[in-house]
C-alpha positions in Angstrom: 82.3 119.9 27.8 83.1 122.9 30.1 84.2 126.2 28.4 87.8 127.4 29.1 88.4 131.0 29.1 91.8 132.7 29.1 91.8 136.0 27.2 90.6 138.7 29.4 88.6 140.4 26.6 86.8 137.3 25.4 83.9 135.2 26.8 82.4 131.9 25.9 78.9 131.4 25.3 76.5 128.4 24.6 75.4 128.5 21.2 71.7 128.1 20.5 72.2 128.2 16.7 74.9 129.0 14.0 74.4 129.8 10.4 76.4 127.9 7.8 77.6 130.2 5.0 78.3 129.1 1.4 81.8 130.5 2.0 82.4 127.6 4.3 82.2 125.1 1.6 85.4 126.5 0.1 87.1 126.6 3.4 86.1 123.1 4.3 88.3 121.9 1.3 91.4 123.5 2.5 93.3 123.7 5.7 91.7 122.2 8.9 89.5 124.8 10.5 86.4 125.1 12.8 83.7 126.1 10.4 81.1 128.9 11.0 80.9 132.6 11.1 77.4 133.7 12.3 76.2 132.7 15.7 73.6 133.4 18.3 73.8 132.1 21.8 73.8 132.8 25.6 76.8 134.1 27.5 78.0 131.5 30.0 81.0 133.3 31.4 82.8 136.7 30.9 86.5 137.7 30.9 87.7 140.2 33.3 87.8 143.0 30.7 84.4 142.3 29.2 82.1 145.3 29.9 79.2 145.1 27.5 77.8 141.6 28.4 76.7 139.6 31.5 76.3 135.9 32.1 72.7 134.9 30.6 72.8 137.7 28.0 71.4 136.5 24.5 74.1 137.5 21.9 74.6 137.2 18.1 77.2 138.3 15.6 79.9 137.2 13.2 82.9 136.1 15.3 85.4 136.0 12.4 86.7 139.5 11.9 88.4 139.8 8.4 87.9 136.3 7.6 88.8 136.6 4.1 92.0 138.5 4.8 93.6 136.3 7.4 93.6 132.6 8.3 90.6 131.5 10.3 91.5 129.7 13.5 88.1 129.4 15.2 84.5 128.9 14.3 80.9 128.5 15.5 80.4 124.9 14.6 80.9 123.5 18.2 79.0 123.4 21.4 80.7 126.4 22.9 82.6 129.2 21.2 84.4 132.4 22.4 84.5 135.8 20.8 85.7 139.2 21.5 83.0 141.4 22.8 83.3 143.9 19.9 82.3 141.3 17.4 79.1 140.5 19.1 75.7 142.4 20.0 72.9 141.8 22.3 70.2 139.8 20.3 67.1 141.8 19.7 64.3 140.2 21.8 61.9 140.1 18.7 64.4 137.8 16.9 64.5 134.0 17.4 68.0 132.6 17.6 67.7 131.2 14.1 66.8 134.7 12.8 69.7 136.4 14.7 72.2 133.7 13.6 71.2 134.2 9.9 71.9 137.9 9.7 75.5 139.0 10.4 77.4 137.7 7.3 74.5 138.4 5.0 74.3 142.1 6.3 78.2 142.4 5.9 78.1 141.2 2.5 75.2 143.3 1.3 76.8 146.5 2.8 80.4 145.7 1.5 78.9 145.2 -2.0 77.0 148.5 -1.8 80.0 150.2 -0.6 82.4 148.6 -3.3 79.9 149.8 -6.0 80.2 153.4 -4.5 76.5 153.4 -4.0 75.3 156.8 -2.8 71.9 158.5 -1.9 69.8 159.3 -5.0 71.3 156.4 -7.1 69.1 153.5 -8.2 69.9 149.7 -7.8 68.5 146.5 -9.2 68.9 143.5 -6.9 69.0 140.2 -8.8 68.0 137.4 -6.3 66.1 139.9 -4.0 64.5 137.3 -1.9 67.6 135.6 -0.6 69.6 136.2 2.5 71.9 138.9 0.9 69.3 140.2 -1.4 66.9 141.2 1.4 69.6 143.1 3.2 70.5 144.8 0.0 67.0 146.1 -0.5 66.8 147.3 3.0 70.2 148.9 3.2 70.0 150.6 -0.2 66.3 152.1 0.6 66.6 152.8 4.3 70.3 153.4 5.0 71.8 154.6 1.6 68.8 156.5 0.4 68.2 154.9 -2.9 66.0 156.7 -5.4 64.6 153.6 -6.7 65.1 149.9 -5.8 64.1 147.2 -8.2 64.5 143.4 -7.2 64.0 140.1 -8.9 62.3 137.1 -7.3 59.9 134.1 -8.2 56.1 134.9 -8.2 55.4 133.9 -4.6 58.2 136.2 -3.2 57.2 139.6 -4.8 55.3 140.9 -1.8 58.2 140.2 0.3 60.4 142.5 -2.0 57.8 145.3 -1.6 57.5 144.8 2.0 61.2 145.3 2.3 61.2 148.6 0.3 61.5 147.5 -3.4 59.8 150.0 -5.6 59.7 147.6 -8.5 59.3 143.8 -7.9 60.1 141.8 -11.0 59.1 138.1 -11.4 61.9 136.7 -13.1 59.8 133.7 -14.0 57.9 135.9 -16.3 60.0 138.9 -17.2 63.6 139.2 -18.3 65.3 142.1 -16.2 67.4 142.9 -19.3 64.3 143.9 -21.3 62.9 146.4 -18.7 62.5 149.9 -19.9 63.8 151.1 -16.5 67.6 151.8 -16.1 69.5 151.4 -13.0 72.8 153.0 -11.8 73.9 149.6 -10.1 73.0 146.0 -10.7 73.7 144.0 -7.4 73.9 140.3 -8.4 73.4 138.1 -5.4 72.8 134.9 -7.3 
């Protein structure tokens, strides 16, 4: 299948990998749509107005801007897909295609949740499900971007070191402790489960 490009500000790319978000399961039961939000791949052609990317560049991103606010008319679950350049970024060299494809929607979800909670520097947060895709991003964003005073997170026994490595000050083993019984109090509880 040869990619066809028409819009001047878009470019097709050959996908190396796409991530399948849980959100897609609800979309799949509705109107016909091409599923897929997150993607990582290699640029195969560029439109005449594309300035950021060249053929051969490795890119990643979420190609569905405002996906929950308007109908979705394209997705990433195809051999090729096209996107506006503002929705993609160069894939960091230290990330595999699988790692890069798994990040965009998880980061967006984590960030939006912190914004909706009006999370600010100096506040504390408890992340339920801290070892999952969104949870790992919440820990890092809260600690290293928003400036949290304290980050607590729950996970199973084998994932507590991961929580600490991401910036959690308090790693709680939910198989042994009930977070509701902790003496520590938090300004925000972010439930990713």
